[in-house]
N, CA, C and O atoms as a CHARMM CRD file, in Angstrom:
* protein
*
  268
    1    1 MET  N    -56.74900 247.57700  36.22700 PROA 1      0.00000
    2    1 MET  CA   -57.93700 246.75100  36.05900 PROA 1      0.00000
    3    1 MET  C    -57.54500 245.49300  35.30400 PROA 1      0.00000
    4    1 MET  O    -57.00100 245.58000  34.20300 PROA 1      0.00000
    5    2 GLY  N    -57.81100 244.33200  35.87000 PROA 2      0.00000
    6    2 GLY  CA   -57.53400 243.08900  35.17700 PROA 2      0.00000
    7    2 GLY  C    -58.54600 242.85500  34.07100 PROA 2      0.00000
    8    2 GLY  O    -59.75200 242.84800  34.32000 PROA 2      0.00000
    9    3 LEU  N    -58.06300 242.66300  32.84900 PROA 3      0.00000
   10    3 LEU  CA   -58.97300 242.54800  31.70400 PROA 3      0.00000
   11    3 LEU  C    -59.23300 241.10900  31.28100 PROA 3      0.00000
   12    3 LEU  O    -60.02700 240.86700  30.37100 PROA 3      0.00000
   13    4 THR  N    -58.57700 240.15300  31.92400 PROA 4      0.00000
   14    4 THR  CA   -58.72900 238.75200  31.54500 PROA 4      0.00000
   15    4 THR  C    -60.17700 238.29200  31.65100 PROA 4      0.00000
   16    4 THR  O    -60.67500 237.59100  30.77000 PROA 4      0.00000
   17    5 HSD  N    -60.84500 238.67800  32.71400 PROA 5      0.00000
   18    5 HSD  CA   -62.23100 238.24000  32.93600 PROA 5      0.00000
   19    5 HSD  C    -63.21200 239.41000  32.85500 PROA 5      0.00000
   20    5 HSD  O    -64.31100 239.34500  33.40500 PROA 5      0.00000
   21    6 ALA  N    -62.81200 240.46600  32.17400 PROA 6      0.00000
   22    6 ALA  CA   -63.67900 241.64600  32.05900 PROA 6      0.00000
   23    6 ALA  C    -64.94800 241.29400  31.29600 PROA 6      0.00000
   24    6 ALA  O    -64.92900 240.47300  30.37900 PROA 6      0.00000
   25    7 ASN  N    -66.03600 241.91800  31.68200 PROA 7      0.00000
   26    7 ASN  CA   -67.33000 241.73800  31.01800 PROA 7      0.00000
   27    7 ASN  C    -67.48100 242.86600  29.99700 PROA 7      0.00000
   28    7 ASN  O    -67.99500 243.93700  30.32200 PROA 7      0.00000
   29    8 TRP  N    -67.03500 242.62500  28.76800 PROA 8      0.00000
   30    8 TRP  CA   -67.06600 243.64100  27.71400 PROA 8      0.00000
   31    8 TRP  C    -68.46100 243.73900  27.11400 PROA 8      0.00000
   32    8 TRP  O    -69.16600 242.73900  26.97700 PROA 8      0.00000
   33    9 ARG  N    -68.84800 244.95800  26.75800 PROA 9      0.00000
   34    9 ARG  CA   -70.11400 245.15000  26.03900 PROA 9      0.00000
   35    9 ARG  C    -69.89700 246.16200  24.93800 PROA 9      0.00000
   36    9 ARG  O    -69.13400 247.11600  25.09100 PROA 9      0.00000
   37   10 LYS  N    -70.58200 245.94000  23.81800 PROA 10     0.00000
   38   10 LYS  CA   -70.45300 246.82300  22.66300 PROA 10     0.00000
   39   10 LYS  C    -71.36200 248.03000  22.82000 PROA 10     0.00000
   40   10 LYS  O    -72.40800 247.97200  23.46600 PROA 10     0.00000
   41   11 SER  N    -70.93600 249.10200  22.22100 PROA 11     0.00000
   42   11 SER  CA   -71.74300 250.31300  22.19600 PROA 11     0.00000
   43   11 SER  C    -73.05200 250.04500  21.46900 PROA 11     0.00000
   44   11 SER  O    -73.08400 249.30400  20.48700 PROA 11     0.00000
   45   12 SER  N    -74.12200 250.64500  21.95000 PROA 12     0.00000
   46   12 SER  CA   -75.41100 250.50900  21.27200 PROA 12     0.00000
   47   12 SER  C    -75.42300 251.27000  19.94600 PROA 12     0.00000
   48   12 SER  O    -76.34200 251.10400  19.14400 PROA 12     0.00000
   49   13 TYR  N    -74.41500 252.09800  19.71400 PROA 13     0.00000
   50   13 TYR  CA   -74.30700 252.86300  18.47400 PROA 13     0.00000
   51   13 TYR  C    -73.36400 252.19500  17.47200 PROA 13     0.00000
   52   13 TYR  O    -73.01000 252.80200  16.46200 PROA 13     0.00000
   53   14 SER  N    -72.95800 250.96800  17.73600 PROA 14     0.00000
   54   14 SER  CA   -72.04300 250.26300  16.84200 PROA 14     0.00000
   55   14 SER  C    -72.68600 250.05500  15.48600 PROA 14     0.00000
   56   14 SER  O    -73.90200 249.91100  15.36400 PROA 14     0.00000
   57   15 THR  N    -71.83500 250.04400  14.46900 PROA 15     0.00000
   58   15 THR  CA   -72.34700 249.86100  13.11000 PROA 15     0.00000
   59   15 THR  C    -72.34600 248.38500  12.74800 PROA 15     0.00000
   60   15 THR  O    -71.68500 247.57400  13.39600 PROA 15     0.00000
   61   16 GLN  N    -73.08900 248.04800  11.71300 PROA 16     0.00000
   62   16 GLN  CA   -73.18700 246.66300  11.26500 PROA 16     0.00000
   63   16 GLN  C    -71.88700 246.17100  10.62000 PROA 16     0.00000
   64   16 GLN  O    -71.66800 244.96200  10.54100 PROA 16     0.00000
   65   17 ASN  N    -71.02000 247.08000  10.15800 PROA 17     0.00000
   66   17 ASN  CA   -69.78400 246.65900   9.49600 PROA 17     0.00000
   67   17 ASN  C    -68.68200 246.28600  10.48500 PROA 17     0.00000
   68   17 ASN  O    -67.56300 245.97900  10.07500 PROA 17     0.00000
   69   18 GLY  N    -68.98500 246.30800  11.76400 PROA 18     0.00000
   70   18 GLY  CA   -68.01800 245.87500  12.76000 PROA 18     0.00000
   71   18 GLY  C    -67.21400 246.98300  13.39200 PROA 18     0.00000
   72   18 GLY  O    -66.37800 246.71200  14.25300 PROA 18     0.00000
   73   19 SER  N    -67.43700 248.22800  12.99600 PROA 19     0.00000
   74   19 SER  CA   -66.72700 249.35100  13.61200 PROA 19     0.00000
   75   19 SER  C    -67.33800 249.60400  14.98100 PROA 19     0.00000
   76   19 SER  O    -68.30300 250.35500  15.11600 PROA 19     0.00000
   77   20 CYS  N    -66.76600 248.96900  15.98900 PROA 20     0.00000
   78   20 CYS  CA   -67.37700 248.99300  17.30900 PROA 20     0.00000
   79   20 CYS  C    -66.39200 249.37900  18.39700 PROA 20     0.00000
   80   20 CYS  O    -65.18900 249.13900  18.30000 PROA 20     0.00000
   81   21 VAL  N    -66.93100 249.96700  19.40600 PROA 21     0.00000
   82   21 VAL  CA   -66.19300 250.24800  20.62900 PROA 21     0.00000
   83   21 VAL  C    -66.81800 249.38200  21.71500 PROA 21     0.00000
   84   21 VAL  O    -68.04100 249.25900  21.79200 PROA 21     0.00000
   85   22 GLU  N    -65.97700 248.78300  22.55100 PROA 22     0.00000
   86   22 GLU  CA   -66.45800 247.99500  23.68200 PROA 22     0.00000
   87   22 GLU  C    -65.94700 248.63100  24.96500 PROA 22     0.00000
   88   22 GLU  O    -64.86100 249.21000  24.99800 PROA 22     0.00000
   89   23 ILE  N    -66.74200 248.51800  26.01600 PROA 23     0.00000
   90   23 ILE  CA   -66.31300 249.01200  27.31400 PROA 23     0.00000
   91   23 ILE  C    -66.47300 247.91100  28.35600 PROA 23     0.00000
   92   23 ILE  O    -67.29100 247.00300  28.21200 PROA 23     0.00000
   93   24 ALA  N    -65.67500 248.01800  29.39600 PROA 24     0.00000
   94   24 ALA  CA   -65.78300 247.12800  30.55300 PROA 24     0.00000
   95   24 ALA  C    -65.62300 247.99500  31.79600 PROA 24     0.00000
   96   24 ALA  O    -64.74200 248.85400  31.85000 PROA 24     0.00000
   97   25 ARG  N    -66.46400 247.77400  32.78000 PROA 25     0.00000
   98   25 ARG  CA   -66.37500 248.50900  34.04100 PROA 25     0.00000
   99   25 ARG  C    -65.63800 247.65700  35.06200 PROA 25     0.00000
  100   25 ARG  O    -65.78100 246.43500  35.09500 PROA 25     0.00000
  101   26 SER  N    -64.84900 248.32300  35.89100 PROA 26     0.00000
  102   26 SER  CA   -64.11900 247.62100  36.94200 PROA 26     0.00000
  103   26 SER  C    -65.08200 247.23700  38.06000 PROA 26     0.00000
  104   26 SER  O    -66.16800 247.80900  38.15800 PROA 26     0.00000
  105   27 PRO  N    -64.70500 246.28600  38.89900 PROA 27     0.00000
  106   27 PRO  CA   -65.53300 245.97300  40.06600 PROA 27     0.00000
  107   27 PRO  C    -65.70500 247.24300  40.90700 PROA 27     0.00000
  108   27 PRO  O    -64.73700 247.95900  41.16900 PROA 27     0.00000
  109   28 GLY  N    -66.91100 247.50700  41.31600 PROA 28     0.00000
  110   28 GLY  CA   -67.19100 248.72300  42.06100 PROA 28     0.00000
  111   28 GLY  C    -67.35500 249.94800  41.18000 PROA 28     0.00000
  112   28 GLY  O    -67.57800 251.05100  41.67900 PROA 28     0.00000
  113   29 ALA  N    -67.24500 249.75800  39.85700 PROA 29     0.00000
  114   29 ALA  CA   -67.43300 250.82200  38.86800 PROA 29     0.00000
  115   29 ALA  C    -66.54800 252.03000  39.13600 PROA 29     0.00000
  116   29 ALA  O    -66.99600 253.16800  38.99700 PROA 29     0.00000
  117   30 THR  N    -65.27800 251.79200  39.52400 PROA 30     0.00000
  118   30 THR  CA   -64.35500 252.89600  39.77200 PROA 30     0.00000
  119   30 THR  C    -63.57800 253.28600  38.52900 PROA 30     0.00000
  120   30 THR  O    -62.95300 254.34600  38.49500 PROA 30     0.00000
  121   31 ALA  N    -63.61300 252.43100  37.49600 PROA 31     0.00000
  122   31 ALA  CA   -62.89500 252.71300  36.25900 PROA 31     0.00000
  123   31 ALA  C    -63.65300 252.09900  35.08600 PROA 31     0.00000
  124   31 ALA  O    -64.44400 251.16900  35.24600 PROA 31     0.00000
  125   32 VAL  N    -63.38500 252.65100  33.90200 PROA 32     0.00000
  126   32 VAL  CA   -63.97400 252.15300  32.66200 PROA 32     0.00000
  127   32 VAL  C    -62.83200 251.95600  31.67200 PROA 32     0.00000
  128   32 VAL  O    -61.99100 252.83900  31.50100 PROA 32     0.00000
  129   33 THR  N    -62.80500 250.79500  31.02200 PROA 33     0.00000
  130   33 THR  CA   -61.78800 250.51900  30.01400 PROA 33     0.00000
  131   33 THR  C    -62.47600 250.40200  28.66400 PROA 33     0.00000
  132   33 THR  O    -63.55100 249.81300  28.54900 PROA 33     0.00000
  133   34 VAL  N    -61.84000 250.97100  27.63900 PROA 34     0.00000
  134   34 VAL  CA   -62.39900 251.03700  26.29200 PROA 34     0.00000
  135   34 VAL  C    -61.42400 250.36800  25.33300 PROA 34     0.00000
  136   34 VAL  O    -60.21000 250.53800  25.44500 PROA 34     0.00000
  137   35 ARG  N    -61.97300 249.59800  24.38100 PROA 35     0.00000
  138   35 ARG  CA   -61.12600 248.97000  23.36800 PROA 35     0.00000
  139   35 ARG  C    -61.86500 248.89300  22.03500 PROA 35     0.00000
  140   35 ARG  O    -63.07800 249.09200  21.96500 PROA 35     0.00000
  141   36 ASP  N    -61.10900 248.60100  20.98600 PROA 36     0.00000
  142   36 ASP  CA   -61.64200 248.37000  19.64900 PROA 36     0.00000
  143   36 ASP  C    -62.08100 246.91600  19.57800 PROA 36     0.00000
  144   36 ASP  O    -61.26500 246.02200  19.80200 PROA 36     0.00000
  145   37 SER  N    -63.33000 246.65700  19.27600 PROA 37     0.00000
  146   37 SER  CA   -63.83000 245.27600  19.25700 PROA 37     0.00000
  147   37 SER  C    -63.18400 244.44300  18.15600 PROA 37     0.00000
  148   37 SER  O    -63.16600 243.21500  18.24400 PROA 37     0.00000
  149   38 GLN  N    -62.65300 245.09000  17.12400 PROA 38     0.00000
  150   38 GLN  CA   -61.99700 244.35000  16.04900 PROA 38     0.00000
  151   38 GLN  C    -60.56700 243.94900  16.43100 PROA 38     0.00000
  152   38 GLN  O    -59.94000 243.15000  15.73500 PROA 38     0.00000
  153   39 ASP  N    -60.06000 244.49700  17.52100 PROA 39     0.00000
  154   39 ASP  CA   -58.70900 244.18900  17.98400 PROA 39     0.00000
  155   39 ASP  C    -58.74100 243.94800  19.49200 PROA 39     0.00000
  156   39 ASP  O    -58.14400 244.71300  20.25000 PROA 39     0.00000
  157   40 PRO  N    -59.43700 242.88400  19.94100 PROA 40     0.00000
  158   40 PRO  CA   -59.64700 242.67700  21.37300 PROA 40     0.00000
  159   40 PRO  C    -58.36500 242.43600  22.17400 PROA 40     0.00000
  160   40 PRO  O    -58.36900 242.58600  23.39600 PROA 40     0.00000
  161   41 HSD  N    -57.27700 242.06800  21.51000 PROA 41     0.00000
  162   41 HSD  CA   -56.01300 241.85300  22.21600 PROA 41     0.00000
  163   41 HSD  C    -55.08000 243.04800  22.05800 PROA 41     0.00000
  164   41 HSD  O    -53.94400 243.03000  22.53500 PROA 41     0.00000
  165   42 GLY  N    -55.57000 244.08700  21.38500 PROA 42     0.00000
  166   42 GLY  CA   -54.77900 245.29600  21.18100 PROA 42     0.00000
  167   42 GLY  C    -54.85300 246.21200  22.39300 PROA 42     0.00000
  168   42 GLY  O    -55.28300 245.79800  23.47000 PROA 42     0.00000
  169   43 PRO  N    -54.43700 247.44200  22.21300 PROA 43     0.00000
  170   43 PRO  CA   -54.41900 248.38200  23.33400 PROA 43     0.00000
  171   43 PRO  C    -55.81900 248.71700  23.82500 PROA 43     0.00000
  172   43 PRO  O    -56.79500 248.65700  23.07700 PROA 43     0.00000
  173   44 ALA  N    -55.88900 249.06600  25.08900 PROA 44     0.00000
  174   44 ALA  CA   -57.14200 249.49700  25.70800 PROA 44     0.00000
  175   44 ALA  C    -56.83900 250.74000  26.53600 PROA 44     0.00000
  176   44 ALA  O    -55.74800 250.87600  27.09000 PROA 44     0.00000
  177   45 LEU  N    -57.79200 251.62700  26.61600 PROA 45     0.00000
  178   45 LEU  CA   -57.65100 252.85500  27.39900 PROA 45     0.00000
  179   45 LEU  C    -58.50300 252.75300  28.65200 PROA 45     0.00000
  180   45 LEU  O    -59.66200 252.34400  28.58300 PROA 45     0.00000
  181   46 THR  N    -57.94200 253.12100  29.79200 PROA 46     0.00000
  182   46 THR  CA   -58.68200 253.07400  31.05500 PROA 46     0.00000
  183   46 THR  C    -58.86600 254.48300  31.58400 PROA 46     0.00000
  184   46 THR  O    -57.92500 255.27500  31.62800 PROA 46     0.00000
  185   47 PHE  N    -60.09300 254.78100  31.98300 PROA 47     0.00000
  186   47 PHE  CA   -60.46400 256.09600  32.51200 PROA 47     0.00000
  187   47 PHE  C    -61.08000 255.92200  33.89400 PROA 47     0.00000
  188   47 PHE  O    -61.68600 254.89200  34.19000 PROA 47     0.00000
  189   48 SER  N    -60.92000 256.93000  34.72900 PROA 48     0.00000
  190   48 SER  CA   -61.64400 256.90600  36.00800 PROA 48     0.00000
  191   48 SER  C    -63.12300 257.02100  35.69300 PROA 48     0.00000
  192   48 SER  O    -63.50300 257.53100  34.63900 PROA 48     0.00000
  193   49 ALA  N    -63.95000 256.55100  36.59800 PROA 49     0.00000
  194   49 ALA  CA   -65.40300 256.62100  36.38200 PROA 49     0.00000
  195   49 ALA  C    -65.86300 258.06100  36.20800 PROA 49     0.00000
  196   49 ALA  O    -66.73600 258.33400  35.38400 PROA 49     0.00000
  197   50 SER  N    -65.28900 258.98600  36.97200 PROA 50     0.00000
  198   50 SER  CA   -65.70800 260.39100  36.85600 PROA 50     0.00000
  199   50 SER  C    -65.26300 260.99300  35.52800 PROA 50     0.00000
  200   50 SER  O    -66.01400 261.76200  34.92900 PROA 50     0.00000
  201   51 ASP  N    -64.05700 260.66500  35.05000 PROA 51     0.00000
  202   51 ASP  CA   -63.62300 261.15500  33.73500 PROA 51     0.00000
  203   51 ASP  C    -64.50300 260.59300  32.62800 PROA 51     0.00000
  204   51 ASP  O    -64.82100 261.30400  31.67500 PROA 51     0.00000
  205   52 TRP  N    -64.90100 259.32900  32.73700 PROA 52     0.00000
  206   52 TRP  CA   -65.77900 258.71600  31.73000 PROA 52     0.00000
  207   52 TRP  C    -67.14300 259.41200  31.71500 PROA 52     0.00000
  208   52 TRP  O    -67.68000 259.69800  30.64400 PROA 52     0.00000
  209   53 ARG  N    -67.70900 259.68600  32.90300 PROA 53     0.00000
  210   53 ARG  CA   -68.99500 260.39500  32.97300 PROA 53     0.00000
  211   53 ARG  C    -68.87100 261.78300  32.34100 PROA 53     0.00000
  212   53 ARG  O    -69.75600 262.21000  31.60000 PROA 53     0.00000
  213   54 ASP  N    -67.76900 262.48800  32.63600 PROA 54     0.00000
  214   54 ASP  CA   -67.56200 263.81800  32.05300 PROA 54     0.00000
  215   54 ASP  C    -67.46400 263.73800  30.53100 PROA 54     0.00000
  216   54 ASP  O    -68.03300 264.56800  29.82200 PROA 54     0.00000
  217   55 PHE  N    -66.74400 262.73900  30.03500 PROA 55     0.00000
  218   55 PHE  CA   -66.60800 262.54800  28.59300 PROA 55     0.00000
  219   55 PHE  C    -67.96500 262.30400  27.94300 PROA 55     0.00000
  220   55 PHE  O    -68.29700 262.94900  26.94900 PROA 55     0.00000
  221   56 LEU  N    -68.74800 261.38500  28.48900 PROA 56     0.00000
  222   56 LEU  CA   -70.08100 261.09700  27.93900 PROA 56     0.00000
  223   56 LEU  C    -70.98400 262.31900  27.98200 PROA 56     0.00000
  224   56 LEU  O    -71.71300 262.59100  27.02800 PROA 56     0.00000
  225   57 HSD  N    -70.93800 263.04800  29.07700 PROA 57     0.00000
  226   57 HSD  CA   -71.75300 264.27100  29.19400 PROA 57     0.00000
  227   57 HSD  C    -71.35500 265.25700  28.10300 PROA 57     0.00000
  228   57 HSD  O    -72.21500 265.86500  27.46500 PROA 57     0.00000
  229   58 HSD  N    -70.05800 265.41400  27.89400 PROA 58     0.00000
  230   58 HSD  CA   -69.57900 266.36000  26.88800 PROA 58     0.00000
  231   58 HSD  C    -70.05000 265.98100  25.48800 PROA 58     0.00000
  232   58 HSD  O    -70.53800 266.83500  24.74800 PROA 58     0.00000
  233   59 ILE  N    -69.90900 264.70500  25.11800 PROA 59     0.00000
  234   59 ILE  CA   -70.30100 264.33300  23.74900 PROA 59     0.00000
  235   59 ILE  C    -71.81900 264.33100  23.56400 PROA 59     0.00000
  236   59 ILE  O    -72.30400 264.53200  22.45100 PROA 59     0.00000
  237   60 LYS  N    -72.56300 264.11100  24.62900 PROA 60     0.00000
  238   60 LYS  CA   -74.02600 264.13000  24.50200 PROA 60     0.00000
  239   60 LYS  C    -74.58400 265.53900  24.43600 PROA 60     0.00000
  240   60 LYS  O    -75.65700 265.75100  23.86900 PROA 60     0.00000
  241   61 HSD  N    -73.87300 266.51100  25.00800 PROA 61     0.00000
  242   61 HSD  CA   -74.41600 267.85600  25.10000 PROA 61     0.00000
  243   61 HSD  C    -73.66900 268.89300  24.28300 PROA 61     0.00000
  244   61 HSD  O    -74.00600 270.07500  24.34600 PROA 61     0.00000
  245   62 SER  N    -72.68300 268.49300  23.53200 PROA 62     0.00000
  246   62 SER  CA   -71.92900 269.43500  22.68400 PROA 62     0.00000
  247   62 SER  C    -72.57300 269.57300  21.32800 PROA 62     0.00000
  248   62 SER  O    -73.17200 268.63200  20.80900 PROA 62     0.00000
  249   63 GLN  N    -72.44500 270.73900  20.76400 PROA 63     0.00000
  250   63 GLN  CA   -72.92600 270.98100  19.41000 PROA 63     0.00000
  251   63 GLN  C    -71.85700 270.53200  18.43100 PROA 63     0.00000
  252   63 GLN  O    -70.67300 270.77700  18.66500 PROA 63     0.00000
  253   64 PRO  N    -72.24000 269.88100  17.34200 PROA 64     0.00000
  254   64 PRO  CA   -71.24200 269.49300  16.34800 PROA 64     0.00000
  255   64 PRO  C    -70.58200 270.72600  15.72400 PROA 64     0.00000
  256   64 PRO  O    -71.22100 271.75500  15.50300 PROA 64     0.00000
  257   65 ARG  N    -69.30600 270.58800  15.45300 PROA 65     0.00000
  258   65 ARG  CA   -68.57800 271.69500  14.80500 PROA 65     0.00000
  259   65 ARG  C    -68.88900 271.69100  13.32700 PROA 65     0.00000
  260   65 ARG  O    -69.04400 270.63400  12.71400 PROA 65     0.00000
  261   66 SER  N    -68.98100 272.87400  12.76100 PROA 66     0.00000
  262   66 SER  CA   -69.18500 272.95300  11.31800 PROA 66     0.00000
  263   66 SER  C    -67.82500 272.92200  10.64600 PROA 66     0.00000
  264   66 SER  O    -66.84600 273.44300  11.18100 PROA 66     0.00000
  265   67 ALA  N    -67.76600 272.31000   9.47100 PROA 67     0.00000
  266   67 ALA  CA   -66.47800 272.13700   8.77200 PROA 67     0.00000
  267   67 ALA  C    -66.01300 273.40100   8.11100 PROA 67     0.00000
  268   67 ALA  O    -64.95200 273.41600   7.48700 PROA 67     0.00000
């Protein structure tokens, strides 16, 4: 996925102190790339659209672990 012209958006759960995650979807929404908004030129992780959906489903429906 070419990231030069990617349309990045911040998570709606981002904090005011700048601890943010940004995502960009590939054309045709076949992949999702994730990066740290404080390091936009740093590493980014790319997931298939189906893996990203599975990940979101898991975190939305999992019970938090007790310490």
